[in-house]
TORZA-254317 format. One record per atom (N, C-alpha, C): x, y, z; residue in three letters. Coordinates in steps of 0.02 Angstrom, whole numbers, padded with zeros to 5 digits, always signed. Layout:
N
XYZALA ...
! end
This chain:
133
-03866-01843-01715MET -03933-01829-01740MET -03943-01753-01743MET -03975-01730-01796THR -03988-01659-01805THR -04063-01649-01808THR -04087-01599-01772THR -04158-01581-01774THR -04168-01535-01834THR -04212-01557-01881THR -04221-01517-01942THR -04291-01489-01949THR -04340-01515-01912GLU -04407-01489-01922GLU -04412-01418-01896GLU -04453-01377-01930PRO -04458-01307-01909PRO -04490-01302-01840PRO -04468-01253-01803ALA -04498-01236-01739ALA -04526-01166-01747ALA -04588-01156-01725THR -04619-01091-01733THR -04654-01071-01669THR -04671-01009-01665GLY -04708-00986-01608GLY -04730-00914-01618GLY -04790-00899-01596ARG -04815-00830-01598ARG -04830-00810-01526ARG -04805-00752-01508LEU -04818-00725-01442LEU -04864-00665-01450LEU -04914-00661-01408TYR -04960-00604-01410TYR -04952-00561-01348TYR -04957-00496-01356PRO -04951-00452-01298PRO -05002-00470-01244PRO -04985-00462-01182PRO -04924-00429-01159PRO -04864-00476-01164PRO -04812-00452-01196VAL -04749-00487-01202VAL -04695-00441-01176VAL -04654-00467-01133THR -04597-00428-01110THR -04535-00451-01147THR -04483-00411-01145ALA -04420-00433-01175ALA -04396-00497-01142ALA -04405-00503-01077ALA -04383-00563-01042ALA -04422-00625-01064ALA -04488-00619-01072SER -04527-00678-01092SER -04512-00697-01165SER -04501-00648-01207ALA -04482-00662-01277ALA -04414-00696-01280ALA -04366-00671-01241ARG -04300-00702-01239ARG -04305-00774-01216ARG -04344-00786-01164ALA -04351-00855-01138ALA -04380-00901-01191ALA -04430-00877-01227HIS -04461-00917-01280HIS -04411-00933-01335HIS -04374-00882-01357VAL -04326-00892-01411VAL -04268-00936-01387VAL -04245-00926-01326ARG -04191-00968-01298ARG -04213-01041-01298ARG -04274-01055-01276ASP -04300-01123-01276ASP -04300-01153-01346ASP -04322-01114-01395LEU -04322-01139-01464LEU -04251-01155-01488LEU -04205-01109-01475LEU -04136-01119-01497LEU -04104-01179-01464LEU -04115-01186-01399LEU -04082-01240-01362LEU -04117-01308-01373LEU -04174-01308-01407SER -04208-01371-01424SER -04176-01404-01485SER -04133-01366-01520ARG -04100-01392-01580ARG -04045-01441-01560ARG -04034-01491-01601VAL -03979-01538-01592VAL -03939-01538-01656VAL -03878-01512-01655PRO -03845-01481-01597PRO -03870-01410-01586PRO -03863-01387-01525ALA -03883-01318-01509ALA -03833-01270-01541ALA -03856-01210-01558PRO -03809-01160-01585PRO -03756-01143-01534PRO -03699-01118-01558PRO -03647-01096-01511PRO -03674-01041-01464PRO -03646-01038-01405GLY -03668-00989-01355GLY -03666-00917-01379GLY -03615-00899-01418THR -03612-00830-01443THR -03668-00815-01492THR -03688-00864-01530VAL -03743-00855-01577VAL -03808-00846-01537VAL -03819-00888-01487VAL -03878-00882-01445VAL -03881-00812-01413VAL -03825-00788-01387GLN -03823-00722-01356GLN -03838-00666-01406GLN -03811-00672-01467ASP -03825-00622-01519ASP -03900-00620-01535ASP -03930-00679-01543VAL -04002-00682-01559VAL -04042-00652-01502VAL -04025-00669-01440LEU -04063-00643-01383LEU -04055-00568-01376LEU -03997-00541-01393LEU -03987-00469-01392LEU -04032-00435-01444LEU -04037-00464-01503VAL -04081-00436-01555VAL -04154-00439-01533VAL -04174-00495-01503VAL -04243-00501-01478VAL -04257-00445-01428VAL -04212-00434-01381THR -04221-00382-01331THR -04229-00314-01363THR -04185-00298-01410GLU -04188-00233-01443GLU -04252-00224-01483GLU -04273-00276-01519LEU -04335-00271-01558LEU -04396-00258-01513LEU -04400-00294-01458ILE -04457-00287-01413ILE -04456-00218-01379ILE -04399-00199-01353THR -04396-00134-01318THR -04406-00076-01365THR -04380-00081-01427ASN -04391-00028-01476ASN -04465-00022-01495ASN -04499-00079-01501ALA -04571-00077-01517ALA -04609-00042-01461ALA -04590-00055-01399GLU -04624-00023-01343GLU -04606+00051-01337GLU -04542+00068-01344ARG -04520+00137-01333ARG -04536+00183-01392ARG -04528+00157-01453HIS -04532+00201-01512HIS -04586+00182-01561HIS -04616+00122-01554GLY -04662+00097-01604GLY -04735+00099-01586GLY -04753+00135-01534GLY -04824+00140-01516GLY -04851+00078-01483GLY -04808+00032-01464GLY -04829-00029-01429GLY -04822-00091-01472GLY -04802-00144-01442LEU -04793-00209-01474LEU -04861-00239-01491LEU -04869-00266-01551THR -04932-00298-01569THR -04925-00373-01582THR -04866-00397-01601ALA -04857-00470-01611ALA -04783-00486-01618ALA -04767-00547-01600VAL -04700-00574-01609VAL -04707-00644-01639VAL -04676-00654-01697ASP -04675-00720-01729ASP -04603-00743-01735ASP -04592-00806-01720VAL -04525-00835-01723VAL -04527-00899-01763VAL -04479-00907-01809ARG -04474-00969-01848ARG -04401-00989-01849ARG -04389-01051-01830LEU -04322-01079-01830LEU -04321-01139-01877LEU -04282-01134-01931ASP -04282-01186-01982ASP -04218-01184-02023ASP -04188-01241-02034ASN -04130-01248-02078ASN -04074-01199-02062ASN -04057-01193-01999GLY -04001-01151-01980GLY -04015-01077-01981GLY -04079-01058-01986LEU -04098-00987-01985LEU -04152-00976-01933LEU -04148-00920-01899ILE -04203-00898-01857ILE -04231-00834-01887ILE -04296-00832-01894THR -04330-00773-01921THR -04372-00744-01865THR -04359-00681-01850LEU -04395-00645-01798LEU -04437-00591-01831LEU -04502-00594-01822ASP -04548-00543-01848ASP -04579-00508-01788ASP -04564-00444-01780VAL -04591-00406-01724VAL -04632-00349-01753VAL -04696-00348-01734SER -04743-00297-01760SER -04760-00248-01705SER -04768-00184-01726ASP -04788-00133-01679ASP -04840-00088-01712ASP -04864-00040-01673ALA -04921+00001-01695ALA -04902+00065-01732ALA -04838+00075-01747SER -04817+00136-01782SER -04796+00121-01853SER -04817+00163-01899SER -04796+00154-01969SER -04728+00187-01984SER -04700+00221-01934VAL -04636+00256-01944VAL -04579+00205-01942VAL -04539+00205-01995ALA -04482+00159-01999ALA -04428+00179-01949ALA -04393+00131-01921PRO -04339+00148-01875PRO -04283+00186-01911PRO -04249+00227-01874ARG -04192+00263-01902ARG -04141+00274-01848ARG -04081+00285-01870THR -04027+00300-01823THR -04025+00375-01815THR -04028+00398-01754THR -04024+00469-01741THR -03955+00487-01714THR -03928+00542-01736PRO -03863+00563-01710PRO -03867+00574-01635PRO -03815+00556-01601ARG -03812+00565-01529ARG -03786+00634-01513ARG -03825+00672-01475GLY -03806+00740-01458GLY -03751+00742-01406GLY -03755+00698-01357ARG -03705+00695-01304ARG -03679+00624-01298ARG -03614+00615-01294PRO -03587+00548-01289PRO -03613+00508-01230PRO -03629+00541-01175ALA -03652+00505-01115ALA -03727+00494-01114ALA -03763+00520-01164ALA -03836+00512-01166ALA -03854+00439-01177ALA -03906+00415-01143PRO -03927+00345-01151PRO -03962+00335-01219PRO -03961+00273-01242GLY -03999+00254-01301GLY -03964+00268-01366GLY -03998+00248-01420GLY -03972+00261-01487GLY -03930+00205-01516GLY -03924+00149-01480PHE -03882+00095-01504PHE -03921+00036-01533PHE -03985+00030-01516GLY -04024-00029-01534GLY -04031-00043-01608GLY -04053+00007-01647TRP -04065-00004-01718TRP -04000-00020-01755TRP -03946+00017-01743PRO -03883-00002-01776PRO -03859-00072-01757PRO -03871-00091-01694LEU -03852-00157-01671LEU -03892-00212-01707LEU -03957-00201-01714ILE -04000-00248-01750ILE -03975-00256-01822ILE -03960-00200-01855GLN -03937-00202-01924GLN -03869-00237-01930GLN -03827-00229-01881ARG -03761-00260-01883ARG -03764-00335-01871ARG -03805-00357-01823LEU -03807-00428-01805LEU -03852-00469-01852LEU -03903-00437-01881GLY -03948-00474-01926GLY -03916-00488-01993GLY -03927-00548-02018ASP -03903-00564-02086ASP -03948-00532-02138ASP -04012-00526-02122GLU -04061-00491-02163GLU -04105-00451-02116GLU -04119-00388-02134VAL -04163-00346-02094VAL -04210-00310-02143VAL -04275-00315-02130ALA -04323-00282-02174ALA -04378-00251-02132ALA -04404-00195-02155VAL -04460-00161-02122VAL -04518-00160-02172VAL -04575-00188-02152THR -04633-00192-02195THR -04691-00154-02163THR -04713-00099-02195PRO -04771-00063-02168PRO -04835-00104-02176PRO -04882-00091-02131SER -04948-00124-02135SER -05000-00073-02114SER -05063-00086-02127PRO -05115-00039-02106PRO -05115-00026-02030PRO -05092-00076-01992ALA -05093-00069-01919ALA -05026-00045-01891ALA -04976-00033-01932GLY -04910-00012-01908GLY -04855-00037-01953GLY -04812-00080-01926LYS -04757-00108-01966LYS -04734-00173-01934LYS -04698-00212-01974THR -04665-00272-01949THR -04592-00267-01967THR -04549-00280-01919ILE -04478-00283-01931ILE -04459-00357-01931ILE -04429-00379-01986ARG -04406-00448-01992ARG -04330-00449-01990ARG -04305-00491-01946VAL -04233-00502-01941VAL -04221-00577-01949VAL -04177-00593-01996VAL -04157-00663-02007VAL -04084-00669-01986VAL -04070-00721-01947MET -04002-00732-01923MET -03984-00806-01931MET -03922-00818-01950ARG -03897-00887-01954ARG -03885-00913-01884ARG -03906-00974-01871THR -03894-01005-01806THR -03842-01060-01811THR -03819-01074-01871ASP -03771-01129-01879ASP -03701-01105-01894ASP -03689-01040-01884ARG -03622-01015-01897ARG -03574-01036-01841ARG -03512-01040-01858VAL -03461-01060-01810VAL -03443-01000-01767VAL -03441-01011-01703ALA -03422-00956-01658ALA -03350-00938-01667ALA -03333-00873-01659PRO -03264-00852-01667PRO -03220-00879-01611PRO 
! end
Protein backbone atom coordinates (compact mmCIF):
# COMPACT_ATOMS: atom_id res chain seq x y z
CA MET A 1 0.00 0.00 0.00
CA THR A 2 1.23 3.49 -0.82
CA THR A 3 0.17 6.67 0.95
CA THR A 4 -0.70 9.21 -1.73
CA GLU A 5 -2.73 11.90 -0.02
CA PRO A 6 -0.86 15.15 0.57
CA ALA A 7 0.48 15.88 4.01
CA THR A 8 0.86 19.51 4.98
CA GLY A 9 1.77 21.58 7.95
CA ARG A 10 2.51 25.16 8.88
CA LEU A 11 4.75 25.97 11.79
CA TYR A 12 4.63 29.40 13.39
CA PRO A 13 7.45 30.95 15.41
CA PRO A 14 8.86 30.27 17.80
CA VAL A 15 10.21 27.38 15.75
CA THR A 16 13.57 25.85 16.36
CA ALA A 17 15.57 23.82 13.87
CA ALA A 18 14.98 20.80 16.12
CA SER A 19 11.18 21.22 16.22
CA ALA A 20 11.02 21.78 12.45
CA ARG A 21 13.16 18.67 11.85
CA ALA A 22 10.90 16.62 14.12
CA HIS A 23 7.80 17.82 12.28
CA VAL A 24 9.28 17.07 8.84
CA ARG A 25 10.66 13.70 10.00
CA ASP A 26 7.18 12.72 11.22
CA LEU A 27 5.66 13.69 7.86
CA LEU A 28 8.29 11.76 5.91
CA LEU A 29 8.06 8.65 8.05
CA SER A 30 4.24 8.65 7.83
CA ARG A 31 4.59 7.71 4.14
CA VAL A 32 4.15 4.10 3.06
CA PRO A 33 6.72 3.24 2.00
CA ALA A 34 8.91 5.67 3.90
CA PRO A 35 11.67 7.39 1.92
CA PRO A 36 15.15 5.88 2.13
CA GLY A 37 17.16 6.95 5.18
CA THR A 38 19.63 8.96 3.12
CA VAL A 39 16.79 10.94 1.56
CA VAL A 40 15.31 11.65 5.01
CA GLN A 41 18.73 12.83 6.25
CA ASP A 42 19.20 15.10 3.21
CA VAL A 43 15.77 16.69 3.73
CA LEU A 44 16.40 17.19 7.45
CA LEU A 45 19.77 18.80 6.72
CA VAL A 46 18.10 21.26 4.34
CA VAL A 47 15.42 22.03 6.96
CA THR A 48 18.13 22.75 9.53
CA GLU A 49 20.03 25.05 7.18
CA LEU A 50 16.90 26.95 6.10
CA ILE A 51 15.80 27.58 9.69
CA THR A 52 19.23 28.55 11.01
CA ASN A 53 19.91 30.80 8.00
CA ALA A 54 16.59 32.59 8.54
CA GLU A 55 17.53 33.21 12.16
CA ARG A 56 21.18 34.16 11.57
CA HIS A 57 20.96 36.11 8.32
CA GLY A 58 17.28 36.72 7.54
CA GLY A 59 16.14 38.99 10.34
CA GLY A 60 14.21 36.17 12.02
CA LEU A 61 11.99 33.32 10.95
CA THR A 62 8.38 34.26 10.19
CA ALA A 63 6.81 31.01 8.89
CA VAL A 64 7.52 27.46 7.80
CA ASP A 65 5.22 25.61 5.41
CA VAL A 66 5.72 21.97 4.46
CA ARG A 67 3.91 19.98 1.77
CA LEU A 68 4.54 16.33 1.02
CA ASP A 69 2.80 15.01 -2.07
CA ASN A 70 3.51 12.63 -4.96
CA GLY A 71 7.11 11.90 -4.07
CA LEU A 72 8.01 15.55 -3.48
CA ILE A 73 8.49 17.58 -0.34
CA THR A 74 8.15 21.34 -0.65
CA LEU A 75 9.68 23.45 2.10
CA ASP A 76 8.75 27.13 2.26
CA VAL A 77 10.70 29.07 4.86
CA SER A 78 9.94 32.77 5.27
CA ASP A 79 12.02 35.36 7.07
CA ALA A 80 11.97 39.09 7.73
CA SER A 81 14.76 40.14 5.34
CA SER A 82 14.31 41.04 1.69
CA VAL A 83 18.00 40.34 1.00
CA ALA A 84 18.47 37.22 -1.13
CA PRO A 85 20.91 34.62 0.16
CA ARG A 86 24.33 34.56 -1.41
CA THR A 87 27.49 32.58 -1.13
CA THR A 88 30.29 34.61 0.35
CA PRO A 89 33.92 33.75 -0.24
CA ARG A 90 35.60 32.25 2.78
CA GLY A 91 38.46 34.37 4.04
CA ARG A 92 40.04 31.68 6.19
CA PRO A 93 39.70 27.95 5.64
CA ALA A 94 39.16 27.32 9.35
CA ALA A 95 36.49 30.03 9.73
CA PRO A 96 33.04 28.69 10.67
CA GLY A 97 30.02 29.02 8.41
CA GLY A 98 29.48 29.67 4.75
CA PHE A 99 28.35 26.18 3.81
CA GLY A 100 24.56 26.35 4.28
CA TRP A 101 23.36 28.13 1.15
CA PRO A 102 25.55 26.12 -1.26
CA LEU A 103 24.40 22.94 0.49
CA ILE A 104 20.73 23.90 0.10
CA GLN A 105 21.29 24.60 -3.60
CA ARG A 106 23.10 21.31 -4.11
CA LEU A 107 20.58 19.09 -2.29
CA GLY A 108 17.40 20.81 -3.52
CA ASP A 109 15.92 19.69 -6.82
CA GLU A 110 14.38 23.16 -7.13
CA VAL A 111 15.35 26.25 -5.13
CA ALA A 112 13.63 29.62 -5.47
CA VAL A 113 13.72 32.90 -3.55
CA THR A 114 10.56 35.02 -3.66
CA PRO A 115 10.60 38.52 -2.17
CA SER A 116 7.55 39.75 -0.29
CA PRO A 117 6.60 43.00 1.46
CA ALA A 118 7.49 41.36 4.79
CA GLY A 119 10.80 39.79 3.67
CA LYS A 120 11.25 36.72 1.51
CA THR A 121 10.34 33.06 1.17
CA ILE A 122 12.81 30.41 0.17
CA ARG A 123 11.20 27.39 -1.47
CA VAL A 124 13.08 24.13 -1.75
CA VAL A 125 11.55 21.14 -3.51
CA MET A 126 13.15 17.73 -3.05
CA ARG A 127 12.28 14.29 -4.37
CA THR A 128 11.48 11.81 -1.61
CA ASP A 129 11.04 8.78 -3.85
CA ARG A 130 14.55 8.61 -5.27
CA VAL A 131 16.56 5.47 -4.80
CA ALA A 132 19.32 5.74 -2.24
CA PRO A 133 22.86 5.26 -3.56
